[in-house]
C-alpha positions in Angstrom: 0.0 0.0 0.0 2.9 2.3 0.8 4.4 1.5 -2.6 1.2 2.5 -4.3 1.0 5.7 -2.4 4.5 6.6 -3.5 3.8 5.7 -7.1 0.7 7.8 -7.1 2.6 10.8 -5.7 5.3 10.3 -8.4 2.7 10.2 -11.1 1.2 13.4 -10.0 4.4 15.3 -10.7 6.0 15.4 -7.3 9.7 14.9 -7.0 11.1 11.5 -6.3 12.9 12.4 -3.0 9.6 13.2 -1.2 8.6 9.9 0.5 4.9 9.1 1.2 4.4 10.2 4.8 1.6 10.5 7.3 1.6 14.3 7.3 0.8 16.4 4.3 2.9 19.5 3.5 0.3 21.8 4.8 0.1 20.0 8.2 3.9 20.0 8.5 3.9 23.8 7.8 1.2 24.4 10.4 3.1 22.3 13.0 6.4 24.0 12.3 4.7 27.5 12.6 3.0 26.4 15.9 6.3 25.1 17.2 8.1 28.3 16.3 5.4 30.5 17.9 5.6 28.4 21.1 9.4 29.0 21.2 9.5 32.7 20.2 6.4 34.3 21.6 7.2 33.7 25.3 10.4 35.5 24.7 8.7 38.5 23.1 5.5 38.9 25.2 5.6 40.4 28.7 4.6 38.1 31.6 0.9 38.1 32.3 -0.6 38.7 35.7 -2.2 35.6 37.4 -5.8 35.0 36.5 -8.6 35.6 39.0 -9.2 32.9 41.6 -12.7 31.9 40.2 -11.2 31.3 36.8 -8.7 28.9 38.3 -11.7 26.8 39.6 -13.0 26.3 36.1 -10.7 23.3 35.1 -11.5 21.7 38.5 -15.3 22.1 37.8 -14.8 20.6 34.3 -12.9 17.6 35.8 -15.6 17.0 38.3 -18.3 17.0 35.6 -16.3 14.5 33.6 -15.8 12.2 36.5 -19.4 12.3 37.5 -20.5 11.6 33.9 -18.0 8.8 33.6 -19.4 6.9 36.6 -23.1 7.5 35.9 -24.9 4.3 35.0 -26.1 4.3 31.4 -29.4 2.7 30.6 -28.8 1.8 27.1 -31.4 -0.9 27.1 -34.1 1.5 28.1 -33.1 4.0 25.4 -33.1 1.4 22.6 -36.3 -0.2 23.8 -38.4 3.0 23.6 -37.3 3.7 20.0 -37.6 0.1 18.7 
């Protein structure tokens, strides 16, 4: 399958040195720009003040909602029985 992918890329006019890969050129460009911004922007931007205390509780609230929903019993049989 990998061989067919390489052959289709070569037949489309791409150069032979570009191997078939998981990432496209656009996604590699996006990832490299994101990496560069994560490395350069913290050096350029001034340090930010800490967020308000209530905003710090938001991730904890999201985590609690996810834990509660993970351990809730699901009544799949009741749901499918009413529609079938």
